[in-house]
BAVEXLO-484135 format. One record per residue: x, z, y of N, C-alpha, C, CB in turn; residue in three letters; residue number from 1. Coordinates in pm, 1 decimal. Glycine has a CB too. Example, Ala and Ser with C-alpha at 12.3 -4.5 7.8 and 13.67 -1.06 7.14 Angstrom:
1319.0, 780.0, -569.0, 1230.0, 780.0, -450.0, 1320.0, 780.0, -330.0, 1130.8, 904.6, -447.3, ALA, 1 $
1285.0, 708.0, -225.0, 1367.0, 714.0, -106.0, 1290.0, 787.0, 3.0, 1408.4, 572.5, -59.8, SER, 2 $
# end
This chain:
-198.1, 2157.5, 656.3, -25.6, 2098.6, 543.7, -9.2, 2021.9, 480.2, 34.9, 2159.5, 442.6, MET, 1 $
13.7, 1936.3, 477.3, -21.8, 1783.1, 428.5, 59.3, 1791.6, 262.8, 64.5, 1634.1, 561.1, ARG, 2 $
12.4, 1728.5, 204.9, 76.6, 1743.8, 79.4, 192.5, 1632.2, 101.2, -29.3, 1719.9, -55.8, LYS, 3 $
277.8, 1672.8, 6.6, 416.1, 1544.0, -12.1, 318.7, 1502.0, -177.7, 667.0, 1637.8, -40.2, LYS, 4 $
386.1, 1321.4, -137.0, 331.2, 1214.8, -190.1, 435.9, 1185.9, -319.8, 315.1, 1096.0, -75.8, ILE, 5 $
392.7, 1144.7, -373.0, 439.4, 1185.1, -484.0, 425.9, 1079.9, -581.1, 382.3, 1300.1, -519.9, LYS, 6 $
542.4, 945.1, -625.4, 577.8, 903.3, -687.1, 416.0, 799.1, -779.5, 670.4, 1013.2, -733.1, LYS, 7 $
387.5, 944.7, -851.9, 298.6, 873.3, -966.1, 181.8, 894.0, -825.3, 266.5, 972.1, -1166.4, ASP, 8 $
100.3, 921.1, -756.5, 23.3, 855.9, -631.9, -34.8, 707.1, -571.1, 95.9, 884.3, -549.3, ASP, 9 $
-211.8, 738.4, -629.2, -213.8, 592.3, -657.8, -164.2, 505.0, -471.0, -415.4, 550.5, -731.8, ASN, 10 $
-119.3, 479.0, -417.1, -111.2, 340.5, -247.8, -237.7, 396.8, -258.6, -85.1, 107.1, -245.2, PHE, 11 $
-319.6, 337.1, -306.5, -405.4, 238.6, -246.3, -566.4, 386.0, -197.3, -447.0, 71.1, -404.6, LEU, 12 $
-521.6, 506.0, -224.2, -625.3, 588.2, -179.8, -457.8, 661.4, -80.2, -746.0, 699.0, -332.9, GLU, 13 $
-448.3, 618.6, 11.7, -353.9, 745.4, 96.5, -429.6, 692.9, 193.6, -161.6, 755.0, 119.1, LEU, 14 $
-460.2, 731.8, 257.1, -493.3, 672.1, 437.2, -366.4, 716.2, 522.6, -656.8, 764.0, 529.1, ILE, 15 $
-363.9, 546.1, 604.5, -204.6, 559.5, 724.1, -281.8, 627.3, 876.1, -107.8, 335.6, 778.7, PRO, 16 $
-136.0, 742.7, 905.1, -199.8, 738.4, 1001.9, -78.1, 765.6, 1127.7, -320.3, 836.6, 981.9, LYS, 17 $
-98.0, 687.7, 1305.2, -20.9, 657.4, 1371.3, 82.2, 727.5, 1397.8, -64.6, 630.1, 1444.2, LYS, 18 $
197.8, 800.0, 1488.6, 300.7, 858.0, 1470.7, 231.4, 844.8, 1659.4, 459.1, 792.3, 1373.9, ASN, 19 $
187.3, 973.1, 1665.7, 208.4, 968.2, 1764.2, 286.0, 952.3, 1964.1, 181.7, 994.0, 1712.3, PRO, 20 $
477.7, 988.4, 1883.1, 548.1, 905.1, 1983.3, 494.1, 805.2, 2029.7, 653.0, 861.2, 1947.9, ASN, 21 $
482.2, 748.2, 1923.4, 526.6, 578.2, 2043.0, 375.6, 517.3, 2047.3, 671.5, 408.2, 1943.2, TYR, 22 $
326.7, 487.4, 2161.9, 268.2, 402.9, 2282.2, 207.3, 218.8, 2179.7, 447.4, 376.9, 2438.7, GLN, 23 $
22.0, 273.8, 2207.6, 28.7, 19.2, 2152.5, -70.1, 96.1, 2229.0, -2.8, -138.3, 1936.2, TRP, 24 $
24.5, -42.3, 2252.0, -76.6, -145.1, 2357.0, -146.7, -276.1, 2283.7, 27.9, -218.6, 2491.5, ILE, 25 $
-273.5, -296.9, 2263.0, -365.6, -428.8, 2292.1, -371.3, -499.8, 2402.5, -487.8, -407.1, 2282.7, GLU, 26 $
-281.8, -605.3, 2442.6, -256.9, -752.3, 2490.4, -468.7, -795.9, 2520.3, -141.7, -875.5, 2313.7, LYS, 27 $
-379.4, -928.0, 2630.6, -515.2, -917.6, 2662.9, -593.6, -1085.5, 2487.8, -528.9, -974.3, 2913.6, GLU, 28 $
-485.7, -1069.8, 2503.6, -498.6, -1213.8, 2334.0, -580.0, -1104.0, 2195.9, -237.4, -1284.8, 2235.7, ASP, 29 $
-575.7, -955.7, 2233.6, -663.7, -911.9, 2189.0, -477.5, -859.0, 2048.6, -836.4, -1035.9, 2164.9, GLY, 30 $
-363.6, -860.9, 2040.6, -252.9, -865.6, 1948.0, -224.0, -710.9, 1996.0, -123.6, -998.6, 1970.0, LEU, 31 $
-174.8, -633.0, 1899.5, -48.9, -473.4, 2001.5, 98.9, -534.6, 1979.2, -41.6, -245.4, 1889.1, LEU, 32 $
101.3, -420.2, 2038.8, 272.7, -443.4, 2056.5, 242.2, -234.7, 2109.1, 357.9, -625.0, 2242.4, GLN, 33 $
386.0, -200.5, 2001.7, 408.7, -60.6, 1982.5, 537.6, -90.5, 2080.1, 428.1, 7.8, 1809.8, ILE, 34 $
605.4, -47.4, 2151.0, 651.8, 51.5, 2213.3, 667.4, 164.2, 2181.8, 610.8, 61.0, 2287.1, ILE, 35 $
878.0, 98.2, 2197.4, 987.7, 266.6, 2123.9, 1068.6, 304.2, 2201.5, 1098.7, 257.6, 1984.8, VAL, 36 $
1023.5, 380.5, 2271.4, 1189.7, 478.4, 2347.9, 1283.9, 512.1, 2319.5, 1202.0, 585.3, 2385.7, PRO, 37 $
1381.4, 392.3, 2410.1, 1548.4, 479.8, 2346.6, 1575.7, 594.4, 2401.6, 1699.0, 403.9, 2378.5, ARG, 38 $
1544.9, 663.0, 2346.3, 1579.3, 809.1, 2407.9, 1687.2, 914.8, 2339.6, 1444.6, 887.3, 2409.1, ASP, 39 $
1741.4, 846.7, 2180.7, 1791.6, 957.8, 2219.0, 1977.3, 998.7, 2242.9, 1726.1, 1033.3, 2119.7, ARG, 40 $
2039.7, 1016.2, 2224.6, 2197.7, 1033.4, 2275.8, 2198.5, 865.5, 2267.7, 2336.4, 1141.6, 2154.5, LEU, 41 $
2259.6, 812.9, 2193.5, 2309.7, 674.2, 2169.6, 2304.0, 607.5, 2266.0, 2254.1, 604.2, 2079.9, LEU, 42 $
2139.5, 611.6, 2228.0, 2068.3, 457.0, 2336.8, 2091.3, 510.9, 2487.5, 1845.5, 417.1, 2315.4, ASP, 43 $
2124.3, 604.7, 2501.9, 2177.2, 649.1, 2688.7, 2220.1, 572.6, 2698.6, 2269.7, 759.3, 2754.7, LYS, 44 $
2363.3, 636.9, 2587.0, 2507.3, 533.2, 2600.2, 2523.6, 448.7, 2551.9, 2615.9, 561.9, 2572.8, VAL, 45 $
2462.2, 326.5, 2526.6, 2464.9, 204.7, 2535.7, 2309.3, 100.3, 2645.9, 2477.9, 182.0, 2369.3, VAL, 46 $
2219.9, 266.7, 2683.8, 2170.8, 171.0, 2839.5, 2272.9, 231.8, 2990.0, 1948.4, 219.4, 2886.0, ARG, 47 $
2298.2, 269.3, 2979.3, 2433.1, 326.3, 3087.8, 2591.2, 201.1, 3067.6, 2496.7, 542.1, 3009.4, VAL, 48 $
2598.8, 104.0, 3001.9, 2727.0, 132.6, 2927.0, 2636.9, -99.8, 2949.6, 2750.8, 296.9, 2713.7, ILE, 49 $
2565.5, -107.0, 2875.8, 2472.3, -291.2, 2899.1, 2404.4, -314.2, 2969.6, 2383.4, -354.3, 2813.8, PHE, 50 $
2308.8, -149.9, 3003.7, 2186.0, -219.8, 3091.8, 2070.6, -248.0, 3018.0, 2223.2, -356.3, 3155.0, LYS, 51 $
2046.6, -199.7, 2943.7, 1976.8, -168.9, 2844.5, 1828.8, -127.8, 2890.2, 2049.1, -69.5, 2773.3, THR, 52 $
1741.5, -196.6, 2826.7, 1586.0, -92.9, 2889.3, 1564.8, 22.1, 2834.8, 1434.2, -153.3, 2862.9, SER, 53 $
1488.6, 76.1, 2856.1, 1486.5, 219.8, 2853.6, 1380.3, 243.3, 2679.3, 1397.0, 288.1, 3035.2, ARG, 54 $
1288.7, 134.1, 2686.0, 1227.3, 140.6, 2609.2, 1203.0, -73.2, 2536.7, 1107.2, 245.0, 2682.0, GLN, 55 $
1132.0, -54.4, 2430.9, 1186.8, -216.0, 2344.1, 1050.9, -164.4, 2322.7, 1337.6, -260.1, 2194.8, PHE, 56 $
979.6, -304.4, 2272.9, 860.4, -376.2, 2203.2, 838.0, -393.6, 2117.4, 833.8, -458.1, 2212.6, THR, 57 $
781.9, -436.9, 2016.1, 741.0, -504.4, 1835.4, 612.3, -554.2, 1933.5, 696.4, -356.9, 1640.9, ILE, 58 $
580.2, -712.2, 1885.5, 484.9, -734.4, 1929.0, 418.2, -786.6, 1736.2, 505.1, -842.8, 2078.2, HIS, 59 $
312.4, -752.2, 1706.5, 239.4, -702.2, 1581.3, 141.5, -877.2, 1551.5, 114.5, -520.4, 1629.3, ALA, 60 $
120.2, -960.2, 1460.4, 81.7, -1087.5, 1465.6, -22.2, -1022.6, 1433.2, 138.0, -1205.4, 1394.5, ASP, 61 $
-161.7, -1106.7, 1435.5, -328.2, -1105.1, 1384.3, -352.1, -972.9, 1267.8, -371.6, -1281.6, 1290.2, SER, 62 $
-287.8, -1069.9, 1167.5, -284.3, -915.5, 1039.5, -233.1, -777.0, 1109.8, -143.6, -942.2, 885.6, PHE, 63 $
-131.9, -807.6, 1140.7, -62.4, -649.8, 1173.2, -176.3, -563.2, 1297.0, 136.1, -678.6, 1264.4, GLY, 64 $
-185.7, -657.5, 1357.5, -262.5, -587.2, 1560.3, -360.0, -577.3, 1434.1, -316.8, -724.3, 1779.1, SER, 65 $
-473.3, -635.2, 1354.8, -574.2, -630.4, 1269.3, -597.5, -434.9, 1220.2, -522.8, -750.7, 1132.9, PHE, 66 $
-416.1, -447.9, 1125.1, -464.0, -321.1, 1017.6, -380.0, -195.2, 1131.4, -373.7, -337.9, 797.9, VAL, 67 $
-300.7, -198.4, 1192.6, -280.2, -149.3, 1305.7, -404.7, -25.3, 1408.2, -253.7, -282.7, 1364.9, LEU, 68 $
-523.8, -153.7, 1459.3, -618.5, -78.0, 1549.7, -648.0, -19.1, 1413.0, -747.6, -157.7, 1655.5, LYS, 69 $
-690.6, -104.7, 1359.1, -770.2, 11.5, 1217.1, -702.4, 173.3, 1173.3, -747.8, -86.3, 1039.2, ASN, 70 $
-610.8, 206.0, 1187.8, -498.7, 286.8, 1117.1, -593.7, 458.1, 1235.3, -257.4, 202.0, 1169.6, ILE, 71 $
-685.8, 540.2, 1174.7, -683.6, 685.4, 1183.2, -820.3, 647.0, 1255.5, -545.3, 780.9, 1264.1, ASN, 72 $
-872.7, 575.6, 1109.5, -1023.2, 637.5, 1162.1, -1092.5, 674.5, 935.0, -1164.5, 432.1, 1307.2, VAL, 73 $
-930.5, 682.7, 940.8, -1009.3, 780.8, 743.4, -993.2, 704.0, 699.7, -1176.1, 839.3, 680.9, GLU, 74 $
-942.5, 578.2, 680.0, -993.7, 447.2, 640.2, -850.0, 434.5, 594.2, -1068.3, 332.5, 755.9, ARG, 75 $
-847.8, 383.7, 408.9, -748.3, 438.5, 312.0, -662.5, 296.1, 221.5, -847.6, 550.6, 196.0, ASN, 76 $
-566.3, 304.0, 216.5, -538.0, 180.3, 166.6, -600.1, -10.6, 107.1, -500.9, 241.2, 94.2, VAL, 77 $
-698.1, 44.0, 37.1, -766.4, 7.3, -90.2, -907.6, -17.3, 16.7, -770.0, 147.1, -240.6, GLU, 78 $
-951.5, 58.7, 144.6, -1065.4, 29.8, 223.6, -1014.5, -84.8, 334.0, -1123.4, 171.9, 293.3, GLU, 79 $
-876.9, -91.9, 369.9, -812.6, -150.9, 419.7, -828.0, -352.8, 408.3, -705.1, -75.5, 373.2, PHE, 80 $
-737.4, -344.8, 208.9, -759.8, -474.7, 127.5, -927.5, -515.5, 156.7, -723.2, -443.0, -56.1, VAL, 81 $
-1069.3, -436.4, 186.5, -1166.4, -483.0, 135.4, -1204.7, -554.1, 267.9, -1258.1, -384.6, 64.6, ILE, 82 $
-1159.4, -460.4, 435.6, -1190.5, -581.3, 525.0, -1075.2, -660.7, 595.7, -1278.9, -534.1, 633.3, ILE, 83 $
-1008.9, -643.0, 548.0, -897.0, -761.7, 483.1, -938.7, -925.7, 430.8, -836.6, -690.5, 338.7, LEU, 84 $
-977.2, -909.7, 351.0, -1000.5, -962.1, 284.2, -1170.1, -1027.6, 375.8, -975.5, -877.9, 153.8, ARG, 85 $
-1168.5, -997.2, 399.6, -1369.2, -991.3, 412.7, -1302.8, -1025.9, 581.1, -1510.7, -767.3, 367.3, LYS, 86 $
-1233.3, -959.6, 651.9, -1212.3, -1061.8, 805.5, -1139.7, -1204.5, 760.5, -1085.0, -972.2, 942.8, LYS, 87 $
-997.6, -1233.1, 702.1, -904.1, -1289.3, 702.3, -896.4, -1384.6, 557.4, -807.6, -1190.7, 731.2, PHE, 88 $
-963.9, -1371.0, 418.5, -993.3, -1445.8, 354.2, -855.1, -1509.7, 302.9, -1086.3, -1514.2, 416.4, GLY, 89 $
-861.1, -1656.2, 229.4, -748.2, -1668.1, 169.3, -675.8, -1655.4, 188.2, -720.1, -1719.5, 138.4, ASP, 90 $
-566.4, -1674.1, 401.3, -497.6, -1675.5, 418.0, -415.2, -1568.7, 424.1, -513.6, -1728.5, 467.8, GLU, 91 $
-524.2, -1480.8, 420.0, -412.6, -1304.1, 384.5, -295.8, -1364.3, 269.7, -543.1, -1120.7, 266.9, ILE, 92 $
-346.4, -1399.2, 131.9, -301.8, -1367.7, 55.2, -108.9, -1426.4, 87.3, -401.1, -1412.4, -56.3, GLU, 93 $
-75.1, -1351.2, -27.5, -93.3, -1228.4, -134.1, -157.8, -1093.4, -101.7, 38.4, -1188.1, -180.3, PRO, 94 $
-253.7, -1073.8, -19.6, -270.6, -951.3, 76.1, -194.8, -828.5, -26.9, -463.3, -915.8, 120.0, LEU, 95 $
-236.7, -769.1, -113.2, -170.6, -650.3, -189.5, -1.0, -588.1, -121.6, -150.1, -718.0, -363.0, TYR, 96 $
113.2, -793.2, -142.3, 209.5, -735.7, -122.6, 165.9, -709.1, -9.4, 322.6, -785.9, -143.1, LYS, 97 $
158.3, -808.2, 121.9, 160.8, -784.0, 242.0, 95.9, -690.5, 311.6, 141.5, -867.2, 283.2, ARG, 98 $
14.5, -648.2, 263.0, -38.0, -453.9, 264.3, 86.6, -366.6, 265.7, -134.3, -389.4, 96.5, LEU, 99 $
100.8, -382.6, 119.5, 167.4, -291.7, 171.1, 329.0, -300.8, 147.5, 108.1, -177.3, 124.1, VAL, 100 $
385.3, -397.5, 164.0, 494.4, -371.6, 226.6, 517.6, -367.8, 416.5, 571.0, -471.0, 158.5, THR, 101 $
418.4, -424.0, 463.9, 387.4, -367.0, 555.2, 412.5, -248.2, 618.2, 314.0, -374.1, 543.3, PHE, 102 $
286.6, -184.5, 562.5, 298.5, -42.7, 610.9, 365.1, 38.0, 552.0, 197.9, 17.0, 620.8, LEU, 103 $
471.5, 26.9, 429.6, 608.9, 64.1, 381.6, 679.6, 87.6, 521.5, 685.7, -59.3, 282.1, ASN, 104 $
662.1, -102.7, 549.2, 752.7, -65.8, 685.4, 762.9, 5.5, 806.1, 768.0, -138.9, 732.9, THR, 105 $
617.9, 18.7, 845.6, 592.0, 83.6, 924.5, 637.5, 257.6, 935.4, 476.9, 48.9, 919.9, LEU, 106 $
579.5, 275.8, 800.7, 649.1, 444.0, 772.8, 767.3, 422.6, 714.9, 564.5, 555.3, 663.7, ARG, 107 $
865.0, 384.8, 707.2, 994.2, 360.2, 735.4, 1033.7, 354.4, 858.3, 1029.7, 263.3, 686.1, ASP, 108 $
983.6, 296.2, 910.4, 1080.1, 318.9, 1060.9, 993.5, 416.5, 1143.4, 1107.2, 156.7, 1168.1, ASN, 109 $
864.6, 560.5, 1082.8, 803.3, 635.4, 1131.7, 696.3, 627.6, 1257.4, 883.4, 696.6, 1140.9, LYS, 110 $
642.3, 498.8, 1252.4, 544.1, 433.2, 1327.9, 390.9, 466.4, 1285.6, 572.7, 286.4, 1316.2, PHE, 111 $
415.1, 567.0, 1146.7, 294.9, 616.0, 1108.6, 360.2, 638.5, 927.2, 144.5, 490.1, 1150.6, ILE, 112 $
247.9, 780.1, 940.4, 262.4, 818.9, 742.5, 164.2, 790.0, 741.5, 290.2, 969.8, 650.3, THR, 113 $
175.5, 801.7, 571.3, 69.2, 805.3, 483.9, 77.2, 845.5, 415.3, 23.4, 738.9, 446.2, LEU, 114 $
-86.3, 978.5, 389.9, -155.1, 1159.0, 364.8, -254.0, 1117.5, 279.3, -236.7, 1264.2, 517.6, GLU, 115 $
-216.2, 1202.5, 150.4, -335.2, 1224.3, 123.2, -459.1, 1253.6, 127.6, -330.7, 1243.5, 100.7, LYS, 116 $
-588.6, 1227.1, 103.9, -726.5, 1218.8, 126.6, -680.9, 1327.0, 99.7, -842.5, 1140.0, 69.3, ALA, 117 $
-780.1, 1387.2, 229.3, -865.4, 1560.2, 275.2, -698.8, 1658.5, 306.1, -999.1, 1665.2, 67.9, GLY, 118 $
-610.3, 1533.3, 328.2, -476.6, 1625.3, 442.5, -536.6, 1676.2, 570.0, -333.7, 1510.6, 510.4, ASP, 119 $
# end
């Protein structure tokens, strides 16, 4: 059972985990895509009316792809900071703001969860 994350928990100690309900595809250039199914009732109605596809694809840049590839290996956010700094150097700055924003966006869209260590 996962422990609920509290407001006063240290964000840097949280561990991102991919949501298994989404497909993650690595392209030939090494960048990742997240395949998002459109399978809710409203999605099905829209698909019939507007002839849209059953899924849509989100394309990650090199920063996002690197983070996504390294999720699910029991790395907390602080460890991501260290490896991102080694990989991208100064071009990644402001690193903390970018990483926190990216992880929160992924979490808000249910692509990942953030868990406490040991959960």
